[in-house]
C-alpha positions in Angstrom: -57.2 23.6 22.4 -56.6 25.2 18.7 -56.5 22.4 16.1 -53.4 24.0 14.7 -51.6 22.2 18.0 -52.5 18.7 16.8 -51.8 19.1 13.0 -48.3 20.0 13.1 -47.1 16.7 13.6 -49.1 14.9 11.1 -48.8 17.6 8.5 -44.6 16.4 8.7 -45.2 13.2 7.7 -47.4 14.0 5.3 -44.8 15.9 3.4 -42.1 13.8 3.8 -39.1 15.9 4.9 -35.6 15.0 5.3 -34.5 13.5 8.3 -33.2 16.2 9.7 -35.8 18.5 9.8 -38.4 15.9 11.2 -36.0 15.0 13.9 -35.9 18.9 14.9 -39.8 18.9 14.9 -40.0 15.4 16.3 -38.1 16.6 19.7 -40.5 19.6 20.3 -43.5 18.1 19.6 -43.9 14.5 20.3 -45.1 14.5 24.0 -47.6 17.4 24.1 -49.0 15.5 20.7 -49.2 12.2 22.5 -50.5 13.5 25.5 -53.4 15.1 23.8 -54.5 12.1 22.1 -54.5 10.3 25.5 -57.3 13.3 26.3 -59.4 12.8 23.3 -59.2 8.8 23.9 -60.1 9.2 27.7 -62.7 11.3 26.8 -63.9 8.8 23.8 -64.3 5.9 26.7 -66.1 7.8 28.9 -68.5 8.8 26.3 -69.2 5.3 25.7 -69.6 4.4 29.3 -71.9 7.1 30.1 -69.8 9.1 32.4 -68.8 12.4 29.9 -69.9 14.5 32.7 -67.5 13.2 35.1 -64.4 13.2 33.4 -65.3 16.3 31.0 -63.4 18.3 33.8 -60.0 16.2 33.4 -60.3 16.7 29.5 -60.7 20.9 30.1 -58.1 20.9 32.4 -55.6 18.6 30.7 -56.4 20.7 27.5 -55.8 23.9 29.3 -52.5 22.6 30.6 -51.4 21.7 27.3 -52.0 25.0 25.7 -49.7 26.4 28.7 -46.9 23.7 27.4 -47.2 24.6 24.1 -47.2 28.3 24.4 -43.8 27.7 26.5 -42.7 25.5 23.3 -43.2 28.2 20.9 -41.6 30.9 22.8 -38.7 28.5 23.4 -39.0 29.5 27.4 -36.7 26.4 28.9 -37.4 27.7 32.7 -41.3 27.4 31.7 -41.3 24.4 29.7 -39.7 22.7 32.8 -42.8 24.0 35.0 -45.5 23.5 32.6 -44.5 20.3 31.9 -44.0 19.3 35.9 -47.4 20.4 35.9 -48.6 18.3 33.1 -47.4 15.5 34.7 -49.6 16.2 37.9 -52.8 16.5 35.7 -52.2 12.8 34.0 -51.3 11.2 37.1 -54.5 12.6 38.7 -56.6 11.7 35.4 -55.3 8.3 35.7 -56.2 8.2 39.4 -60.0 9.4 38.6 -59.7 6.8 35.7 -59.1 3.8 38.5 -62.7 4.3 40.0 -64.2 3.1 36.9 -62.2 -0.1 36.8 -65.6 -2.0 36.2 -65.6 -0.6 33.0 -62.7 -3.2 31.8 -65.5 -6.0 32.1 -68.1 -4.5 30.0 -68.2 -5.2 26.2 -67.1 -2.6 24.2 -66.8 -0.3 26.5 -63.4 -2.4 27.6 -61.6 -1.3 24.9 -62.4 2.3 25.1 -61.0 1.9 29.0 -57.8 0.0 28.0 -56.9 2.6 25.1 -57.5 5.2 28.0 -55.0 3.7 30.4 -52.6 2.8 27.8 -52.7 6.4 26.2 -52.6 8.4 29.8 -49.1 5.9 30.3 -47.8 6.7 27.3 -48.6 10.8 27.7 -47.0 10.0 31.1 -43.7 8.6 30.0 -43.5 11.3 27.3 -43.2 14.2 30.0 -40.0 12.2 31.2 -38.8 12.5 27.6 -39.5 16.4 28.6 -37.5 16.5 31.6 -34.9 14.4 30.0 -34.4 16.7 27.0 -34.8 19.9 29.5 -32.5 18.7 32.0 -29.3 18.4 29.1 -30.7 22.0 27.8 -31.2 24.4 30.6 -27.6 25.3 31.5 -27.1 26.6 28.2 -29.9 28.4 28.4 -28.0 31.7 27.3 -25.9 30.3 24.6 -28.7 28.7 22.5 -30.6 31.8 22.6 -33.5 30.7 24.7 -35.9 33.0 26.2 -35.5 34.1 30.0 -32.2 33.7 29.3 -29.9 37.0 29.1 -26.8 36.6 26.7 -24.1 38.8 25.1 -22.6 35.8 23.6 -21.4 36.1 20.0 -22.4 33.5 17.6 -18.6 32.2 17.5 -18.2 31.8 21.3 -22.0 29.9 21.0 -20.4 27.4 18.9 -17.3 26.7 20.8 -19.7 26.2 23.8 -22.0 23.8 22.0 -19.0 22.0 20.3 -17.2 21.5 24.2 -19.8 21.5 26.2 -23.6 21.0 25.1 -23.0 18.0 22.2 -21.0 15.8 25.5 -23.8 16.3 27.8 -26.7 15.6 25.1 -25.0 12.4 23.7 -25.5 10.1 26.8 -29.3 11.7 26.8 -30.1 10.3 23.1 -29.9 6.4 24.3 -32.1 7.8 27.7 -34.7 9.1 25.1 -34.7 6.7 22.7 -35.5 4.0 25.4 -38.2 6.1 26.8 -39.6 6.3 23.1 -39.6 2.6 22.8 -41.9 2.6 26.2 -44.3 5.2 24.7 -44.9 3.4 21.6 -45.3 0.1 23.3 -48.6 1.8 24.5 -50.0 3.5 21.9 -49.4 0.1 19.7 -51.9 -1.6 21.9 -54.7 0.8 20.5 -56.3 0.1 18.0 -57.4 3.3 15.9 -60.0 1.3 14.0 -62.4 1.0 17.2 -63.4 4.5 16.5 -65.9 5.4 14.1 -64.3 7.6 11.1 -66.6 10.3 11.5 -66.2 10.4 15.6 -65.2 14.0 16.8 -64.3 15.7 19.8 -63.4 19.3 19.8 -64.0 19.3 16.1 -60.7 16.6 15.6 -61.4 13.5 14.0 -60.2 10.7 17.1 -59.4 7.9 14.6 -57.6 10.1 11.8 -55.8 11.4 14.6 -54.4 8.1 16.3 -53.6 6.6 13.2 -51.3 10.0 12.6 -49.6 9.6 16.0 -49.1 6.0 16.0 -47.0 6.5 12.3 -45.2 9.3 13.4 -44.4 7.6 16.4 -42.6 5.1 14.4 -40.8 6.9 12.1 -39.7 9.1 15.5 -38.1 5.2 17.0 -36.2 4.9 13.8 -34.8 8.4 13.4 -33.6 8.8 17.2 -30.7 6.3 16.6 -29.4 8.4 14.0 -28.6 11.6 15.8 -26.3 10.1 18.1 -23.8 9.7 15.1 -24.4 12.9 13.7 -23.6 14.4 17.4 -20.2 12.2 18.2 -19.1 13.6 14.9 -19.2 17.7 15.3 -16.6 18.2 17.4 -14.5 16.2 15.0 -15.4 18.4 12.3 -15.6 21.4 14.4 -11.5 20.8 15.4 -12.1 19.7 19.1 -9.9 18.5 20.4 -7.2 18.6 17.5 -7.4 21.7 15.0 -9.1 20.7 11.6 -7.9 22.4 8.2 -10.2 22.2 5.2 -9.9 23.7 1.7 -12.8 26.0 0.4 -13.5 25.8 -3.6 -15.4 28.7 -4.9 -17.2 27.5 -7.9 -18.3 29.8 -10.4 -21.6 28.2 -11.4 -22.1 31.2 -13.9 -19.6 29.3 -15.6 -21.0 25.6 -15.3 -18.6 22.6 -14.7 -19.1 18.8 -13.6 -19.2 19.5 -10.0 -21.1 23.0 -10.0 -18.9 25.7 -11.8 -15.3 26.7 -12.9 -13.1 26.8 -9.7 -12.1 30.8 -9.5 -10.6 30.6 -6.2 -9.8 28.8 -2.7 -9.4 29.2 0.9 -7.3 27.4 3.3 -9.2 27.4 6.9 -8.5 26.4 10.2 -11.1 25.5 12.8 -10.1 25.0 16.3 -13.0 24.1 19.3 -15.7 25.4 17.1 -13.7 28.7 16.1 -12.4 29.8 12.8 -9.0 31.1 13.8 -7.1 31.5 10.7 -8.5 31.9 6.8 -6.0 32.6 3.7 -7.5 32.3 -0.1 -6.1 33.6 -3.4 -6.7 33.3 -6.7 -7.1 29.5 -8.5 -4.5 30.7 -11.0 -1.8 31.7 -8.5 -2.1 28.3 -6.7 -2.0 26.6 -10.4 1.3 28.7 -11.2 3.0 26.8 -8.2 1.5 23.5 -8.7 4.5 21.5 -10.6 4.6 17.7 -12.5 1.3 18.5 -14.2 -0.5 15.7 -15.9 -1.9 15.0 -19.1 -5.3 16.5 -19.7 -8.0 14.3 -20.5 -9.2 14.5 -24.2 -12.4 16.6 -23.9 -10.1 19.6 -22.3 -7.1 19.1 -24.9 -9.9 19.1 -27.8 -12.5 21.9 -26.7 -10.5 23.8 -24.0 -6.7 23.3 -25.9 -5.3 22.5 -22.8 -1.7 20.7 -22.8 -1.8 20.2 -19.1 -4.1 19.5 -16.5 -4.4 22.1 -14.0 -5.8 22.2 -10.7 -8.6 24.7 -11.7 -10.0 22.3 -14.0 -10.0 19.0 -11.5 -13.8 18.9 -10.7 -14.4 17.0 -13.9 -16.0 14.4 -12.7 -19.6 14.5 -12.1 -19.3 12.3 -8.7 -18.2 15.4 -6.1 -16.3 12.8 -3.9 -14.2 11.8 -7.4 -13.3 15.3 -8.3 -12.6 16.4 -4.4 -9.7 13.5 -4.3 -8.6 14.6 -7.7 -8.1 18.5 -6.3 -5.8 16.7 -3.4 -3.8 14.8 -5.1 -2.9 17.9 -7.7 -2.5 20.3 -4.3 -0.3 17.6 -2.8 2.0 18.6 -5.9 2.3 22.3 -5.0 5.2 23.6 -2.6 4.6 23.1 1.2 0.7 21.6 0.9 -1.0 21.8 4.2 -2.4 18.7 5.3 -6.2 18.7 4.9 -9.2 16.9 6.6 -12.0 18.0 3.9 -12.7 19.9 1.0 -15.9 22.2 1.1 -17.1 23.7 -2.4 -19.5 26.8 -2.7 -21.2 28.4 -5.5 -22.2 32.0 -6.0 -25.9 30.7 -5.6 -25.0 29.6 -1.9 -23.4 33.5 -1.4 -26.1 35.0 -2.7 -28.5 32.4 0.2 -26.0 33.7 2.8 -26.5 37.8 2.0 -29.9 37.2 2.4 -29.7 36.1 5.9 -26.3 38.4 6.8 -27.9 41.9 5.2 -25.3 43.6 2.6 -21.8 43.1 3.1 -19.1 45.5 2.5 -15.7 44.4 0.7 -12.7 46.7 2.3 -10.3 45.6 -0.4 -13.0 47.0 -3.6 -14.8 49.4 -1.4 -17.4 48.0 -2.5 -20.9 46.8 -1.4 -22.5 43.4 -2.3 -26.4 42.3 -1.6 -28.5 39.5 -2.3 -30.9 41.9 -4.3 -31.8 42.2 -8.1 -30.0 44.5 -9.9 -31.9 46.9 -12.9 -31.0 43.8 -14.9 -32.8 41.2 -13.4 -29.5 39.8 -11.9 -28.5 39.4 -8.3 -26.1 42.4 -7.2 -23.6 39.9 -5.5 -23.2 37.6 -8.6 -23.2 40.3 -10.8 -20.5 42.4 -9.2 -18.6 39.1 -8.4 -18.5 38.8 -12.8 -17.5 42.3 -12.8 -15.1 42.9 -10.5 -12.7 39.3 -11.5 -13.3 39.7 -15.2 -13.3 43.1 -16.4 -12.2 45.7 -13.3 -9.6 43.6 -11.9 -8.5 42.3 -15.1 -5.2 43.4 -15.1 -4.1 42.4 -11.4 -2.2 39.4 -10.9 -4.7 37.8 -8.0 -7.4 39.3 -9.9 -10.0 37.0 -8.0 -8.6 36.7 -4.4 -10.7 39.4 -3.6 -13.4 36.9 -3.3 -11.7 35.3 -0.4 -11.9 38.7 1.4 -15.8 39.2 1.0 -16.2 35.7 2.2 -14.1 36.9 5.4 -16.6 39.6 6.0 -19.6 37.3 5.6 -17.8 35.2 8.1 -17.4 37.8 10.5 -21.0 39.1 10.3 -21.9 35.7 11.0 -20.0 35.1 13.9 -21.8 38.3 15.5 -25.3 36.6 14.8 -27.9 37.8 17.6 -29.9 34.8 18.5 -33.1 35.0 16.4 -30.8 34.5 13.4 -28.9 31.5 14.0 -31.8 29.3 13.4 -32.4 30.9 9.5 -29.2 30.7 9.2 -29.0 26.8 9.7 -31.7 26.5 7.6 -30.0 28.5 4.7 -26.9 26.2 5.1 -29.3 23.0 5.0 -31.5 23.9 2.1 -28.3 24.8 0.1 -26.6 21.7 0.6 -30.1 19.8 -0.6 -30.2 21.8 -3.7 -26.2 21.3 -4.0 -25.0 25.1 -4.2 -22.8 23.5 -0.8 -21.1 20.3 -1.0 -18.9 18.6 1.6 -15.8 16.0 1.0 -14.4 14.8 4.5 -11.1 12.5 5.1 -13.0 11.0 8.1 -14.6 7.7 7.0 -17.4 8.4 10.0 -18.2 12.0 8.5 -18.1 11.3 4.8 -20.7 8.3 5.6 -22.8 10.7 7.1 -22.5 13.1 4.6 -23.2 11.0 1.7 -26.2 9.2 3.8 -27.9 12.4 3.8 -27.1 13.5 0.5 -24.7 16.5 1.5 -21.9 15.0 -0.5 -23.2 15.2 -4.2 -22.4 11.5 -5.0 -23.5 10.0 -8.1 -25.7 6.9 -6.9 -26.6 3.7 -7.1 -30.5 2.8 -8.0 -31.9 -0.5 -8.7 -34.3 0.7 -11.2 -34.2 3.6 -14.1 -31.8 6.4 -13.7 -30.9 9.9 -15.3 -28.3 12.7 -14.2 -28.1 15.2 -17.6 -24.1 16.9 -16.6 -23.3 19.9 -18.8 -19.7 22.0 -19.1 -19.4 25.6 -20.7 -16.5 25.6 -22.3 -16.6 28.5 -24.1 -19.8 30.4 -23.3 -18.3 33.4 -20.9 -20.8 33.7 -18.0 -23.9 32.5 -20.3 -25.2 30.5 -17.3 -26.5 33.2 -15.8 -29.2 33.1 -18.5 -29.2 29.4 -19.9 -32.6 27.2 -19.2 -32.3 23.7 -18.7 -35.3 21.0 -20.2 -35.4 17.6 -20.0 -38.2 15.8 -21.7 -38.6 12.0 -21.2 -40.7 9.7 -23.1 -41.2 5.9 -21.9 -42.5 3.0 -24.0 -43.0 -0.2 -22.3 -43.7 -2.9 -24.6 -46.0 -5.9 -23.7 -43.0 -8.2 -23.0 -41.8 -5.6 -20.3 -38.8 -4.2 -22.5 -38.5 -0.8 -21.5 -37.7 1.9 -24.3 -37.1 5.6 -23.5 -36.2 9.3 -25.7 -34.4 11.5 -23.4 -34.5 14.9 -25.3 -32.4 17.6 -23.9 -33.3 21.6 -24.6 -30.9 24.5 -23.5 -32.4 27.8 -24.3 -30.1 31.1 -24.3 -32.4 33.4 -24.0 -30.3 36.6 -23.5 -28.7 38.6 -26.4 -24.6 38.5 -26.6 -22.9 41.6 -24.4 -19.4 40.3 -25.3 -18.4 39.4 -21.4 -21.3 37.7 -19.8 -23.2 36.1 -22.9 -21.9 34.9 -25.9 -22.4 31.6 -28.0 -22.9 28.7 -25.6 -20.4 25.7 -26.5 -21.6 22.8 -24.1 -20.0 19.2 -23.4 -22.7 17.1 -22.3 -23.3 14.0 -20.6 -25.9 12.2 -20.1 -25.6 9.1 -17.3 -28.1 6.2 -17.4 -28.5 2.8 -16.0 -25.2 0.7 -16.9 -25.8 -1.8 -19.6 -28.7 0.5 -21.4 -28.4 0.2 -25.2 -28.1 2.9 -27.6 -30.8 2.9 -30.5 -30.3 6.0 -32.0 -29.4 9.8 -31.4 -29.5 12.9 -32.8 -27.0 15.5 -31.3 -25.0 18.5 -32.8 -22.1 16.9 -33.2 -19.2 14.6 -31.4 -21.2 11.8 -29.9 -19.6 9.2 -28.0 -20.6 6.7 -25.4 -18.9 4.5 -22.6 -19.2 3.6 -18.8 -18.1 6.2 -15.9 -18.9 6.0 -12.6 -20.9 2.7 -13.0 -23.4 4.6 -15.4 -23.6 4.0 -19.4 -22.9 7.4 -20.4 -23.4 9.1 -23.5 -21.6 12.5 -24.4 -22.2 15.2 -26.9 -21.3 18.3 -27.5 -23.3 21.7 -29.0 -23.2 25.4 -29.7 -26.6 27.3 -28.4 -26.4 30.8 -30.0 -27.8 34.1 -28.0 -31.5 33.9 -28.2 -31.6 30.5 -29.7 -31.8 26.9 -28.5 -30.5 23.5 -29.2 -31.4 20.1 -28.0 -29.6 16.8 -28.3 -31.9 13.7 -28.3 -31.1 10.0 -27.1 -33.4 6.9 -27.9 -32.0 3.5 -25.8 -33.3 0.6 -24.1 -32.9 0.2 -20.3 -31.2 -3.1 -19.1 -33.9 -4.6 -17.5 -37.6 -5.4 -18.0 -40.8 -4.2 -16.1 -42.6 -7.2 -14.7 -46.5 -6.9 -14.9 -47.7 -4.7 -11.8 -44.3 -3.7 -11.1 -44.2 0.4 -10.5 -42.2 2.5 -12.8 -39.6 4.1 -10.3 -37.1 6.7 -11.7 -34.2 8.6 -9.8 -33.2 12.2 -11.2 -30.3 13.8 -9.6 -29.8 17.1 -10.2 -26.5 18.9 -11.5 -24.5 20.7 -8.9 -24.7 24.3 -9.5 -27.8 24.4 -11.3 -30.4 26.3 -10.0 -33.7 24.2 -11.7 -34.3 21.8 -14.5 -37.6 21.5 -15.9 -39.2 18.7 -18.4 -42.0 15.9 -18.3 -42.1 12.6 -18.0 -44.7 10.6 -20.4 -45.2 6.8 -19.8 -46.7 5.2 -22.9 -47.8 8.4 -24.8 -49.3 9.5 -21.1 -48.2 12.5 -19.5 -47.4 11.6 -16.1 -45.5 14.4 -14.4 -44.4 18.0 -14.9 -41.5 18.5 -13.0 -39.1 21.5 -11.8 -35.9 19.4 -9.7 -34.4 21.4 -7.6 -32.6 18.9 -6.1 -31.9 15.1 -6.1 -35.8 13.3 -6.5 -37.1 9.7 -6.8 -40.3 9.6 -9.2 -42.8 6.5 -9.0 -45.6 5.8 -11.4 -48.3 3.2 -11.0 -48.8 1.6 -14.6 -52.1 0.6 -16.3 
């Protein structure tokens, strides 16, 4: 058996991926790996007993059977998986029977430990095949819908979504509990095996037995902890997908090239109706048209009045709070003042980077309204074609139209049409794109349903400003007059941390904005930026060096330092803040820091130094927690 079949699962844990990915991988690989470990340890036990020639046939037979099961899993051939799983169970039972002939080994010092390990792990492998049967039983009736090998299908993606929501998920939910109980039984058996019984260098077929067993025990514990999380996710999906009652969602199109606190200036919006997993209706238009119908406007916050000369607080400027839930609730508050507002169940925000990633999956999309094709490829300027054309048509070509940005909704309609007829092989990359765009904060969710919102926040899909019990940093920028300069603006954050003998922590944060492009009069210009940096509440400012207009206060449960700057084309600007953290570091304690990336920003680079020593050079593409052991 090739080593790659064994290393897949340990590799997952070493990389510490998200719960979502780990669950997907665990479902696919858990039982073949457990059974293979059973083979290894069974062989190890019989080596110790001097009976290797007898058990060698069992090892070869089981290994061959696992190879066949692995091949079926890789091909996602559900019928073959079912058959190979059955044959594997028979092989395990046969090996258990052969093992019982050597029961005397349980009374021999040293050898008894290996013998008992073989018993426990073969039993664990047998239960693991039962887990496979449970999963297969739930999935096999829908092999055609899921696009599994050996199942002919002409079902479109849209129809698949309906069947998954109304039939597949209801059948899976009760199976989750049963699988969870089986995994507990497997863990009970595996926990009785001591990896230290096996020498560190002991190998079978080139695989280190102790290392493999340690990885398997750790991975099994992770799977046991994560399985209970599947059920609430499955349970909420039908509600989100409009089954049995239709759902209405507001979709906000944020232009991340004109950066605002939750990702970008709101250029247009759409109202989408979902029923039974199917998009039944979508309407979109320019945000200015909605703003025109919005009455009884509030006075604007001082920063909008001062830097944007606003005299009223419009819908298009409602996303001024770095916490997406707060901004979404403000948008809804204003939206309810428009004529005949629709009752909504959630607000979803997307940006141009999300659209670009979608087009990587769908391929080029043609706008019927503009008679123009949009693609994800870079143009001669090094700018993604879709991003450049979105700016070109909204800012130059259609400037005299009453609904100059309304074409964005039409473009998204064309993308949705392409997605709805996806062939099976594109379904997985599409879901991966959605997931990665959400984690990178180019796709944001807010739900009125408290259970759905709680799950969105738990998995970091909601772009909330988080509570954290150690150091914290979030840098938030707003383009208040630089055209679409965020096509080019580069973000850098350097942190210099000094820890005194008494544990006092003093920190200097330097934020550098670089505008590397020439002014062109419609995309790039002088970049006027309103900046806020969020740090732990109670932090005390020591000094600051900013271009202008420094203020401080408390927002969203954090201490916030604010400033304003102008970054010229081909130049850079810096703002530096030095402050004392509201806690002391105890001796021997690790230094922990949570950095949250602003939605709409592609990457933030920088360094972290502690007492003059460079600890980390980072490229922040998503929220990240850092931990440093101090000398």
